[in-house]
DRENKOL-271238 format. One record per residue: residue in three letters; x, y, z of N, C-alpha, C in turn. Coordinates in steps of 0.02 Angstrom, whole numbers, plus 50000, padded with zeros to 5 digits. Example, Ala and Ser with C-alpha at 12.3 -4.5 7.8 and 13.67 -1.06 7.14 Angstrom:
% residues 2
ALA506604971650390506154977550390506604983550390SER506424988850354506844994750357506455000250394
This chain:
% residues 232
UNK500394993950005499934999649998500465006650008UNK500225010949960500635017449954500365023049995UNK500645026550045500455031850082500835037450052UNK500355043050035500595048850016500525054350068UNK501185058950069501245063350115501755067750095UNK501845074550131502285079650119502925078150153UNK503295082950146504055082450174504355088750198UNK503805093550211504105099450237503565102150299UNK503295098350330502895099050389503215096350457UNK503615100050481503945096950548503565099450600UNK503415093250645503655088150651503255081750620UNK502825083550579502285078450554502615074350496UNK502895078650436503115074150380503735079150361UNK504255076350369504895080950341505555075250335UNK505955078650306506625075050298507155076250342UNK507515070650374507985071850421508605073750405UNK509175073550430509815075750422510075070350366UNK509885066050354509965060450300509635059950242UNK509195065950246508675066050186508155060950181UNK508035057850243507645052150239506995054850274UNK506435051550248505695053750266505635051850344UNK505255057050386505195054150456504685059150481UNK504525058850541504005061950572503485058750611UNK502925062150641502465058850677502045053950625UNK501925056750565501485053350526501695047050506UNK502325045950491502685039850473502695034950533UNK502845038750583502925033850649502295030550666UNK501685035350652500975031850669500935025150613UNK501115027050550500825022150505501365015850500UNK502065016650534502535011350529502165006750592UNK501905010450651501695005850692500965002150676UNK500635004550626499995002450606500254996750555UNK500854997850519501064992250470501284986150505UNK501654987350567501894980950609501254976950632UNK500704981250641500044976550666499684974250615UNK499854975650548499434972950492499884968750451UNK499914963850461500544958750429500244958050343UNK499544957850354499294958050280499524963250230UNK499714969150253499904974450216500514976250226UNK500874979650174501574982850186501554989950157UNK501754995950195501605002550172502335004950145UNK502235008550087502935011350065502495019350066UNK503085023650043502835031050054503145034749997UNK502655038249970502785043249914502735050849935UNK503175055449919503185062049932502875066449883UNK502445070749905502005075149855502055082249886UNK501935087749844501725094249866501065093049900UNK500965097149949500265096249996499695096349954UNK499635100149896499125101349848499005095249811UNK499515091449796499585085349757499375077949785UNK499375078649853499285073249896498635068849872UNK498105073549887497345071349877497265069549803UNK497515073949760497435072849685497745065349666UNK498195063749698498565057449686498115051449716UNK497795053349772497295048649803496755047349752UNK496455053649727495955053049687496025048949619UNK496615049349587496745045949531497035037949549UNK496985036449606497295030149628498085028849631UNK498455034349620499215033049631499395030449694UNK499025033049746499185031249821498505028049856UNK498615024449903498145021549946497735024950000UNK498205028750025498005031650090498465038850098UNK498145043950109498405050650124498495052550194UNK499055053750216499255055650288499605062750295UNK499245067350315499515073750311499025077950361UNK498865075550422498545079550464497905082150432UNK497545077750398496955080550370496305081350412UNK496025087550417495475087050455494765086250412UNK494185086250440493635084350402493315090450377UNK493095090750311492675095250295492195092750243UNK491665095750236491105092650178491395092350118UNK491755097150074492015096450010492405090250008UNK492905090350054493345083950052492935077350057UNK492405077450087492115071150111491775068450040UNK491575072450005491145071949944491605068149895UNK492265069149902492785066349850493085059549879UNK493275060349939493725055549981493445051250031UNK493635045050051493365042350113493765044350172UNK493455045850221493855047550288493875042550325UNK494455041250364494535036050415493905038650464UNK493785033250507493335034350562493685036550639UNK494325035650631494715035650698495155041250695UNK494985047850721495495052550716496205051150750UNK496715054150739497315052050778497765057150809UNK497395063850795497615068750835497145074850842UNK497135078750894496705084450893496945089850849UNK496615093150814496715098550770496295104950772UNK496375107050834495905114650845496245120250825UNK495895123750778496305130450749496175135650791UNK496655140350793496665145950838496785152350786UNK496575158550806496825164750781497545166350808UNK497975168750763498615169350793498755177050772UNK498985180650814499065188050808499645190650823UNK499985196950816500455199950838500515200250918UNK501055198850959501055197651023500775204351069UNK500705210451035500505215351063499755217551031UNK499525213451010498775215050985498295210851033UNK497935214951065497445211451115496685212551084UNK496645214851022495955216750999495565211750957UNK496035206550944495805200950890495745194850930UNK495015191450949495005185250980494565181150945UNK494195182850895493775180550855493675182350781UNK493355178450739493215180750670492875187550673UNK492445188350709492045194050715492505201750731UNK493085199150758493525204850769493875207050703UNK493915203150662494245203550596493945207250535UNK493255209350552492955213150505493205219950491UNK493395219950409493835226650395494565224850396UNK494755218850424495475217550425495615212450376UNK496265210250386496535204650333496775198650370UNK496605192250338496765185950364497285183850321UNK497865180250342498365176850290498265170350297UNK498155167550236497985159950230498605157550186UNK498765151250192499265147650152499005145250089UNK498435142450085498175140950013497385139150022UNK497085136249971496355136149970496175128849988UNK496725125449993496585117349999496515115050072UNK496595119150116496715116850177496065118550223UNK496075116150289495375117850323495395124550356UNK495985127350362495975134250384495615138550331UNK495745137650268495325141250215494575140250222UNK494455133450233493765131250220493365134250279UNK493605134050341493285137250399493275145050397UNK493765147950377493695156050378493325158150315UNK493355153950254492925156250202492155155450213UNK492025150650251491255148650264491085153950315UNK491415156250369491245162350406491185167850372UNK491615168750327491745175850291491025175350245UNK490885169950202490355170950153489655171650191UNK489595169050253489035168850296489015176550330UNK489495179950333489495186350362489785193450322UNK489515192750254489585198850222490325199950194UNK490615194050184491295194450151491685200750187UNK491695201450254491935207350277492635206650292UNK492975201450292493635200150306494065199350242UNK494635202750232495025202850164495515196550167UNK495565192350114496025187050119496665188050080UNK497205187150105497875187050074498115179750072UNK498585178550023498955170550037499665172050038UNK499985167850069500735168850084500985161050055UNK501535160350018501725153649981502165149450040UNK502355152350092502675147850146502525151850215UNK502775146250270502635148850332503005155050354UNK503625155150332503945161450352503685166650318UNK503455166950266503155173350231502545174750269UNK502175169450287501535171850324501725175050393UNK502135171550424502385175850490502595183150473UNK502965183850428503275190250409502625196150389UNK502215193450360501585196950340501245198450394UNK501215193950446500865195650510501245201150546UNK501925200550555502285204650605502315211850571UNK502405211950500502545219050483501835221950468UNK501235218850479500615223250467500215221050405UNK500545217550359500255216350293499605213150309UNK499565209450353498975205150371498905205750447UNK498265204350475498245205750549498135198350589UNK498075192950557498015185950590498115180350540UNK498265174750563498215169050518497935163450578UNK497775158450547497555151650585498125146750596UNK498155144350655498555138250657498335133550725UNK498545128250734498485125250789498935127250838UNK498795127750909499105130750963499885127750971UNK499885122450953500545118650969501085119650921UNK501055122650862501295125550813501765131250823UNK501425135550879501655143350882502285142850925UNK502495138450966503175138051006503575136850951UNK503535133150905504055131750860504065136750812UNK503575140850788503715146650751504165152950796UNK503955152850864504325157250902504975155350905UNK505245148450904505875146750911506285147750852UNK505965145550790506385144550730506395150650692UNK505975155650704505925162250673505965167650714UNK506015166650778506085172650824505275177050814UNK504795172750809504205176250784503755179450848UNK503695185350848503375189750894502585189650893UNK502285182750899501645180850899501305177150953UNK500725177950947500355173451005499645170550979UNK499445165151011498735162951004498215167551036UNK497705167351012497225173451041496585170051037UNK496205170851098495475168151096495395160551107UNK494835158251099494565151951090494625147551023UNK494585141551021494625139750947494125141150909UNK494285142650846493795144050791493505138750762UNK493925133050770493655126450736493935121550777UNK493535116150797493705111050837493735104650803UNK494305100850798494335095250743494815090050770UNK494915085150723495405080250726495575079450655UNK496285075550667496485073650600496405066650584UNK496355064950510496155057950487496485055650439UNK496535049950418496855047050357496225047450313UNK496405048250244495995048150194496165042350144UNK495525040150123495655034450068495235036250004UNK495395031149957494965031549888494265030249906UNK493835034849873493115034349888492845027549877UNK493035024449831492665019249800492995012149815UNK493565012349828493865006049834494435005049897UNK494245010449945494745010550000494455008350063UNK493865005550059493475003750130493974998050163UNK494044993250133494364987650168495004990250202UNK495384993850167496074997150216495825001850260UNK495275005950245495125010050301494975006650361UNK494505000750361494234997550418494834995050450UNK495314992150421495864988550454496314993350479UNK496464999150456496835004750494496475007050551UNK495845008850544495385011050594495395006850652UNK495445000150645495404994450702496094996150734UNK496634996350708497234996750729497335003050774UNK497175009050738497155016050766496785015550839UNK496195012450849495855011350904496195007450956UNK496605002850935496954998250982497515002251006UNK497825006750966498395009850986498175016751038UNK497595018051026497405022851075497245019351134UNK496955013251128496785010151200497345008551233UNK497915004751199498555002051244499035009351248UNK498815014251235499395020051245499895021751194UNK499905017551143500465019051094500415025551066UNK499795026651045499655032750999499865040351051UNK499775039351114499985044151162500805044651171UNK501025039051171501755039051176502085042451110UNK501785040751060502075042850999501905050850984UNK501365053051018501195059451013501645063451054UNK501725061151123502195063851161502975064551134UNK503205059251101503885058651077503965063951018UNK503475064050963503505068350913503205075350906UNK502795075650957502375083050963502515086451024UNK502715082251071502905086451139502385085251195UNK501825082751162501335082551225500825077251198UNK500345075351230499835069951212499225073551177UNK499225072551112498675076351075498205070551045UNK498185065551087497785059851068496915061451070UNK496585060951026495785062551041495535057151076UNK495085059151126494775054051167494005054051166
C-alpha cells in the first residue's frame, strides 16, 4: 500500500539530516504496518496540494498529512473513522495585539492564509461568506512569509494549531501569540480512495483504536509532538 504525504511539515512529515522521510505521520503508519501483516506500506512524497489529487487518481492508497474533516473533501474522499490527533484551529496575532480574539474582530481587517486546499481556508471562507465577506484574504507561499506578513502589518492574523506557535517562535523569532478560543475544533484523519478504500480504512481504523486503548498513540504523540494530543 502506498501512503502519500508531504516532506516540509515538521514534526509531522519532513526529511531528517540524512534526507530520509521521518516524523509523526510516518511513526504512526509504521506502527500500524507492524500490526497489519497483510499490508506493507511504502511512502511517496508530494507537494501538499497534490497528495489528494494522487489519492483521487489511485496513485496512492492512503493520504496522511494531518487532514481535518470538511464537507467538500468528504464528497471526494473516504475519511477514516478514527481521528489520531486533535487539530483545533486558533487565530494567531502579533504579540502586542489584544483586539482580535474571534472572526468577528477581523471585520475590515486581513487574514493571511497559506492556500485554498486546507481546513483553515474552508473554515474562514465559510464564516466570511455567511457574514458579508467582511474579512480580506491574502495568501502567503510559505510559513516564514506568512509570519513576516503578520509581523509587518500586511495582515492582521492567521490560523494555526496552538502547538505550532512555540515552534514558530523558536525557529523564526516570531513575536506572535495565540488569541481567543478555537475557531474550529477538529481532529486529523487518514483519507482513502472513495470507491475502493473501505477495506484498508477499516483495517487501519481498527489498529488506531487499539493504539489509542493501549497508549501507543499517546507515546508517539509525546515523542514527536511534545505532548499528548490524542483524541479521546
